[in-house]
C-alpha positions in Angstrom: 6.4 59.6 -21.0 8.6 56.9 -22.6 11.0 57.6 -25.5 8.5 55.7 -27.8 5.9 58.4 -27.4 7.9 61.0 -29.3 7.0 62.3 -32.8 9.2 59.8 -34.8 8.1 59.0 -38.3 8.2 55.2 -38.4 7.6 52.3 -36.0 11.2 51.4 -36.5 12.4 54.7 -35.1 10.3 54.3 -32.0 11.6 50.7 -31.7 15.2 52.0 -31.7 14.4 54.7 -29.1 12.7 52.1 -26.8 15.4 49.5 -27.4 18.1 51.9 -26.3 16.0 53.0 -23.3 15.7 49.4 -22.3 19.5 48.9 -22.8 18.9 46.0 -25.2 21.1 45.2 -28.2 19.9 45.0 -31.7 20.7 41.2 -31.8 18.9 40.6 -28.5 15.6 42.2 -29.7 15.8 40.7 -33.1 16.4 37.2 -31.7 13.4 37.5 -29.3 11.0 38.6 -32.0 12.2 36.2 -34.6 13.8 38.5 -37.3 17.4 38.9 -38.3 19.5 41.8 -36.8 20.0 43.1 -40.3 16.2 43.3 -40.9 15.6 45.1 -37.6 18.5 47.5 -38.2 17.0 48.4 -41.6 13.6 48.8 -40.0 15.0 51.1 -37.3 16.5 53.3 -40.1 13.2 53.4 -42.0 14.5 51.1 -44.8 11.9 48.4 -43.9 8.4 48.9 -42.8 7.0 47.3 -39.6 3.3 47.0 -40.3 2.4 43.4 -39.6 0.4 42.8 -36.5 2.4 39.8 -35.4 5.7 41.7 -35.5 4.3 44.8 -33.8 2.8 42.6 -31.1 6.1 40.7 -30.6 8.1 44.0 -30.4 5.7 45.5 -27.9 5.9 42.4 -25.7 9.8 42.3 -25.8 10.1 46.1 -25.2 7.4 46.0 -22.5 5.2 48.7 -24.0 1.7 49.0 -25.5 1.3 48.7 -29.2 0.2 52.3 -29.3 3.6 53.4 -28.1 5.0 51.7 -31.2 2.5 52.7 -33.8 2.0 56.2 -32.3 -1.0 57.9 -30.8 -3.3 59.9 -33.1 -1.0 62.6 -34.7 -3.2 65.4 -36.0 -1.8 67.2 -39.0 -3.0 70.4 -40.7 -5.1 68.5 -43.3 -8.8 68.7 -42.2 -9.5 65.4 -43.9 -7.1 63.8 -41.4 -7.8 65.9 -38.3 -11.5 66.8 -38.4 -12.8 63.2 -37.6 -11.1 63.4 -34.2 -13.4 66.2 -33.0 -16.2 63.7 -32.3 -14.2 61.6 -30.0 -14.8 63.5 -26.7 -18.6 63.3 -27.1 -18.5 59.7 -28.2 -16.4 58.9 -25.1 -19.0 60.5 -22.8 -21.9 58.7 -24.5 -20.2 55.3 -24.1 -18.8 55.8 -20.6 -21.7 57.6 -19.0 -24.6 55.3 -20.1 -25.8 51.8 -19.1 -28.8 49.6 -20.1 -29.4 49.3 -16.4 -29.8 53.1 -15.7 -32.2 55.6 -17.3 -30.4 58.1 -19.4 -31.3 61.7 -18.6 -32.3 62.8 -22.1 -35.4 63.0 -24.2 -35.6 60.2 -26.7 -37.3 60.0 -30.1 -39.4 57.0 -31.0 -37.5 53.8 -31.7 -38.5 53.9 -35.4 -36.9 57.3 -35.8 -33.8 56.2 -34.1 -33.6 53.1 -36.3 -33.7 55.3 -39.4 -31.1 57.6 -38.0 -28.8 54.8 -37.1 -29.1 53.4 -40.6 -28.0 56.8 -42.0 -25.1 56.9 -39.6 -23.9 53.4 -40.6 -24.1 54.5 -44.2 -22.0 57.6 -43.5 -19.4 55.5 -41.7 -19.2 52.3 -43.8 -20.4 53.3 -47.2 -19.2 56.9 -47.5 -16.4 56.8 -44.8 -17.5 60.2 -43.6 -16.3 60.1 -40.0 -17.1 63.8 -39.4 -20.8 63.6 -40.2 -21.2 60.2 -38.6 -19.3 61.4 -35.5 -21.6 64.4 -35.1 -24.7 62.2 -34.9 -23.6 59.0 -33.2 -23.2 60.2 -29.6 -26.7 61.6 -29.5 -28.3 58.4 -30.9 -26.4 56.4 -28.3 -27.9 58.5 -25.5 -31.4 58.1 -26.9 -31.1 54.4 -27.4 -30.1 53.9 -23.8 -33.4 55.6 -22.8 -35.3 52.8 -24.6 -32.9 50.1 -23.5 -33.3 50.6 -19.8 -35.4 48.2 -17.7 -38.3 50.6 -17.5 -39.0 50.7 -21.2 -41.7 48.6 -22.9 -40.6 45.1 -23.8 -40.8 45.5 -27.6 -39.1 48.9 -27.7 -36.5 47.7 -25.3 -35.6 44.6 -27.4 -35.4 46.8 -30.6 -33.2 49.4 -28.8 -30.9 46.8 -27.4 -30.3 45.3 -30.8 -29.6 48.8 -32.2 -27.3 49.5 -29.3 -25.2 46.5 -30.3 -24.9 47.9 -33.8 -24.3 51.5 -32.6 -21.6 50.4 -30.2 -20.0 48.2 -32.8 -19.9 51.2 -35.2 -18.4 53.4 -32.4 -15.8 50.7 -31.7 -14.6 50.5 -35.3 -14.6 54.3 -35.7 -12.5 54.7 -32.5 -10.1 52.0 -33.6 -9.7 53.4 -37.1 -8.9 56.9 -35.6 -6.3 55.5 -33.2 -8.2 55.3 -29.9 -7.9 51.6 -28.9 -9.0 52.2 -25.3 -12.2 53.8 -26.4 -12.8 51.1 -29.0 -12.5 48.5 -26.3 -15.0 50.4 -24.1 -17.4 50.5 -27.0 -17.0 46.7 -27.5 -17.8 46.1 -23.8 -20.9 48.2 -24.2 -22.0 46.2 -27.2 -21.4 43.0 -25.1 -23.5 44.4 -22.2 -26.4 45.1 -24.6 -26.1 41.7 -26.3 -26.2 39.9 -23.0 -29.3 41.7 -21.9 -31.0 41.0 -25.3 -29.8 37.4 -25.4 -30.1 36.7 -29.1 -27.5 34.5 -30.7 -26.9 37.0 -33.5 -26.4 39.9 -31.1 -24.0 37.8 -29.0 -22.1 36.8 -32.1 -21.8 40.5 -33.1 -20.5 41.4 -29.7 -17.9 38.7 -29.8 -16.8 39.8 -33.2 -16.2 43.4 -32.1 -14.6 42.2 -28.9 -12.1 40.2 -30.9 -11.1 43.2 -32.9 -10.7 45.6 -29.9 -8.9 43.4 -27.3 -5.7 45.1 -26.0 -3.0 43.9 -28.3 -0.1 41.7 -27.4 0.9 38.3 -28.7 -0.9 36.6 -25.8 -4.2 38.3 -26.6 -4.1 37.0 -30.1 -4.4 33.5 -28.6 -7.4 34.9 -26.7 -8.8 36.4 -29.9 -8.6 33.0 -31.6 -10.3 31.3 -28.6 -13.1 33.9 -28.5 -13.8 33.6 -32.2 -13.8 29.8 -32.0 -16.2 29.7 -29.1 -18.5 32.4 -30.5 -18.6 30.6 -33.9 -19.4 27.3 -32.3 -22.3 28.9 -30.3 -23.8 30.7 -33.2 -23.5 27.9 -35.8 -26.6 26.0 -34.7 -28.7 29.1 -35.1 -27.2 30.4 -38.4 -29.7 29.4 -41.0 -29.7 32.4 -43.4 -29.3 36.1 -43.7 -27.7 38.1 -40.9 -26.8 35.1 -38.7 -24.7 33.5 -41.6 -22.9 36.8 -42.2 -22.1 37.1 -38.5 -20.8 33.6 -38.5 -18.8 34.3 -41.6 -17.1 37.3 -40.0 -16.3 35.2 -36.9 -14.5 32.7 -39.1 -12.6 35.4 -40.9 -11.6 36.8 -37.5 -10.3 33.3 -36.5 -8.3 33.3 -39.7 -6.8 36.7 -38.9 -5.8 35.6 -35.4 -4.2 32.4 -36.8 -2.3 34.5 -39.4 -0.9 36.8 -36.7 0.1 33.7 -34.7 1.8 32.4 -37.8 -0.4 29.2 -37.8 -0.7 28.9 -41.6 -2.8 25.7 -41.7 -5.2 26.9 -39.1 -5.6 30.1 -41.1 -6.3 28.2 -44.3 -8.9 26.0 -42.5 -10.7 29.1 -41.2 -10.6 30.7 -44.7 -12.0 27.6 -46.2 -14.9 27.6 -43.7 -15.5 31.3 -44.5 -15.7 30.5 -48.2 -18.3 27.8 -47.5 -20.4 30.1 -45.5 -20.1 32.9 -48.1 -21.5 30.5 -50.8 -24.7 30.5 -48.8 -25.3 34.3 -49.0 -25.6 36.7 -51.9 -22.2 37.8 -53.3 -22.8 41.4 -52.7 -21.5 43.7 -50.0 -24.4 46.1 -49.8 -27.2 44.6 -47.7 -25.0 41.9 -46.1 -24.0 42.4 -42.5 -20.5 44.0 -42.3 -20.2 43.4 -46.1 -19.7 39.6 -45.7 -19.7 37.9 -49.1 -17.5 35.8 -51.4 -15.9 39.0 -52.6 -15.1 40.0 -49.0 -13.5 36.7 -48.3 -11.2 37.4 -51.3 -10.4 40.8 -49.8 -9.5 39.2 -46.5 -7.4 36.5 -48.2 -5.3 39.3 -49.6 -5.1 41.1 -46.3 -4.0 38.0 -44.5 -1.2 37.4 -47.0 0.0 40.9 -46.2 -0.1 40.0 -42.5 1.8 36.8 -43.2 4.6 38.8 -44.8 4.1 37.5 -48.4 6.1 39.3 -51.0 4.9 41.9 -53.4 4.4 39.6 -56.3 2.2 37.2 -54.3 0.1 40.2 -53.1 -0.3 41.5 -56.6 -1.4 38.0 -57.8 -4.0 37.7 -55.1 -5.2 41.3 -55.8 -5.7 40.3 -59.4 -8.3 37.7 -58.3 -10.5 40.3 -56.6 -13.3 41.7 -58.6 -13.1 45.4 -57.6 -16.5 46.0 -59.1 -18.0 44.1 -56.2 -16.3 46.3 -53.6 -19.2 48.7 -53.4 -18.6 49.6 -49.7 -16.0 52.3 -49.5 -14.4 51.1 -46.3 -13.8 47.7 -47.6 -12.6 49.0 -51.0 -10.2 51.4 -49.3 -8.8 48.8 -46.9 -8.2 46.4 -49.8 -6.4 49.0 -51.9 -4.3 50.1 -48.9 -3.4 46.5 -48.0 -2.3 45.8 -51.6 -0.2 49.0 -51.6 1.4 47.9 -48.3 2.2 44.4 -49.7 3.5 45.6 -53.1 5.7 48.1 -51.3 7.8 45.2 -50.1 9.2 44.9 -53.6 11.9 47.6 -54.1 11.2 47.6 -57.8 7.5 48.2 -57.4 7.5 51.5 -55.6 5.5 53.3 -58.2 2.9 50.6 -58.2 2.7 50.7 -54.4 2.2 54.5 -54.4 -0.6 54.0 -57.0 -2.5 51.5 -54.9 -2.1 53.8 -51.8 -3.2 56.9 -53.7 -6.3 55.1 -54.9 -7.0 54.0 -51.3 -6.7 57.6 -50.2 -9.0 58.9 -53.0 -11.6 56.2 -52.0 -11.8 57.1 -48.3 -9.6 60.1 -47.4 -10.6 60.3 -43.8 -10.1 56.6 -43.2 -6.8 56.2 -45.0 -5.1 59.4 -43.7 -5.7 58.1 -40.2 -4.5 54.5 -40.9 -1.3 53.7 -38.9 -0.3 50.9 -41.3 -0.8 53.1 -44.3 1.2 55.9 -42.7 4.0 53.4 -41.8 4.2 52.3 -45.5 4.2 55.9 -46.8 7.0 56.8 -44.3 9.0 53.8 -45.5 8.4 54.6 -49.2 9.3 58.3 -48.5 12.6 57.2 -47.0 13.4 55.2 -50.1 12.3 58.1 -52.3 14.6 60.5 -50.5 17.5 58.2 -51.2 16.5 58.1 -54.9 15.8 61.9 -55.1 12.1 61.5 -56.0 8.7 61.1 -54.4 6.7 64.3 -55.0 3.4 62.3 -54.8 4.6 60.6 -51.7 5.4 63.9 -50.0 1.9 65.1 -50.7 0.4 62.0 -49.2 2.7 62.2 -46.2 1.6 65.8 -45.6 -2.1 64.8 -45.6 -1.4 61.9 -43.2 0.6 64.0 -40.8 3.8 62.2 -41.5 6.9 64.3 -41.1 8.4 64.9 -44.6 
């Protein structure tokens, strides 16, 4: 096990351990990743947060480790809201790794219609209620049953329906695994979604599979170029078929993914071009999250714009300004609302004078989706950073409570 796998609080502490292990100087690593030695020194001491994908990817590349070794593997604390969702991972892993649309699963399956209703309930639990425990208890069994109908021996109509649902089920599994800190399992789920989409062959299904693949590729700077290329290709292939409804939402999410990849790669104009295209597509669908595939809407584009500004390293004042342009009343899906609140908190935390405001945003995020936010590596990183500052200023009771619930040493 490398030094970066230990139970350090912040990404910066892990960076320092790995840097010393590699016998690299502070100035050497800072120069290679494009930050000042002073900034990296403060990050290693917990006085700056390292939560941008671009910087994490660059550090992982320079230190020759996986990003997980920097952000930390799932660290289960005593709070059940943080630890309980992880109990579903072993069964989910078996369901994803042991099944194939080319082999008959050895289980009894309910009719396709019943499975469709069950899957809709599970997606509601995951996306709308952010209840990973209840969703995790049900998703592995539904995956097993869907594979029965998706195998080559099933009737054509049921098989097509099951394959379409498999794409959705595997996508949900991928994002759940990613949110809980299991990037390897998230990537397996994305590959399973791609398998099902290829067998089904519909443009929308292939677009969905490309979307989830983009968000689960093993992370390094070079794979963000791959992410951008995959998003560009998938959007180009889907665009001729995107006339309304679901296809437009899938296309919109692919363009937002392209914007994210461009932001990580620090290609500002490319990011803006993708965001502009996302806004044009969003104008063609209802401005509502509920009922739109993956909540794509004009409101969601505004949420992404804020998140991308955080990724680009914008200051707290700019993040607060962008947040003011988001109508929170339209954020009716808890996962999107929680991510927005957490992103704003992370961005505002960059302003040393706005610590109280940052804590307020993060607390609202946690209240919106406790299981999701308490397992968020970027949120934990910001809480650890703020806690370091609070210790220096002899304060932070609310932060210590949040840290305890997130499994952050305090």
